[in-house]
N, C-alpha and C positions, 0 to 999 in steps of 0.2 A: 449390835455393833461390838466385835470382840475388843477387849482391852487386856493389856498385860498387867501382870503383878507389879507392885512397888514402883508404880509410875504416875505421872502427872499430865492431864490432857486439858485442852481447851474444848469445851463442848458448846455447840451452837445448833439450835433448832430454828429453821428459816421455814416458814409455811404460810398457807392460806388456810382459814378455817371458816367454817360457817356454822352459827349457833343462834337458836332462838333467843329472843330478848328475854324471856322469862327462864330460859334454861341455863344460858351462859356455858362456860367450859371449864373444866379442871385437867390438869396434866400432873404426871408424875413419872419419874424414872426409875425403873427396876434396876438395880446395881448389883455387881458381885458382893459376897459377903466381905465387910469391913471397909468398903469403899464409901466416899462421902463427897457431896458436891458443897461447894462453897463460893462466896463472892458472886452470887446470882444477881441477874437482873432480866426484866422482860419488858417488851414493847408491844403493844397490839392496838389495832384499830382500823377503821375503813371510812371510805366516804360517808359522810353523814353521821359520823359518830366521833365521840370524845375519845382522844387517844389516852390509854391506860399505860401507865409505866410504873417501876418501881423495883426495890431490892428484893431479894429473896434468899435468906439464909437457911433455908430448910435443908438438911443433909440428902433428903431424897428429891429435891427439887420439887416438891409438892406446890402446886400453884392453884389456888381456888378463887373464884369470883372473878374470872375473865369474862367480861361482858359480851353477850350476843347483840347482833344488831340485825339478825335475819337477813344477812347478806354476806358476802365473802369479805373477809378482812384479814390484813397482814398480821403475822406473828413472829417475833423475834425473841428467843431465850438464850441466855448465854449464862454458862457456869464454868467454874474451874472444878475438875474431877481429880481425886486422888485416890488411888487404889492401894490396897494393902497387900498382904502376901498371897491372897487369892485372885487370880486371873478370872475372867468370865465374860459376860456379855451385858451390855447397856440397852436396855428396852424402854421405849416410850410407850406410856399408857395414857389414853385420855377418855373422857366422858363428860357427861353434862354435870354442871354444877348442881342443877336442881332439875328434877324430871320435868320435861316439857318439850316435846317435838323430838327432832334429830339432830345431833351435832356431828359434823364432819370435819375431818382433816383432809384436805384435798391432795390428790395425787400430784407428785412434783414437789412435795415438801421435802426438805433435807434435814437430816441428823447427821452433824459433822463433828468428828472427834480428831483432833489433831495432838499427837504426843509432843509435850514440850520439855519433858523432864524424865 
């Protein structure tokens, strides 16, 4: 998703993921040079699993240790994105937290960016 220079955005990832119990999931956002994420939080879980939630202050939005339940589970990640003098793109990257089976982010998941300043 393209972002402008010297701007502030509200970022939200809403999705469904499926990860093996032993593998889990990790997420990270690739950002334009000088951009940073702050005031982050995440919520995930599904039927039959404990809900995970927490704050995330990583400048890249790196989230590790997202539990897998070997079934579809909801995922909601929110951040404030501040760009510097360089415009560019925000890209979501995901993988297993530990090698074990296949981790999938389902189609229909949304990455939403709204410019707020």
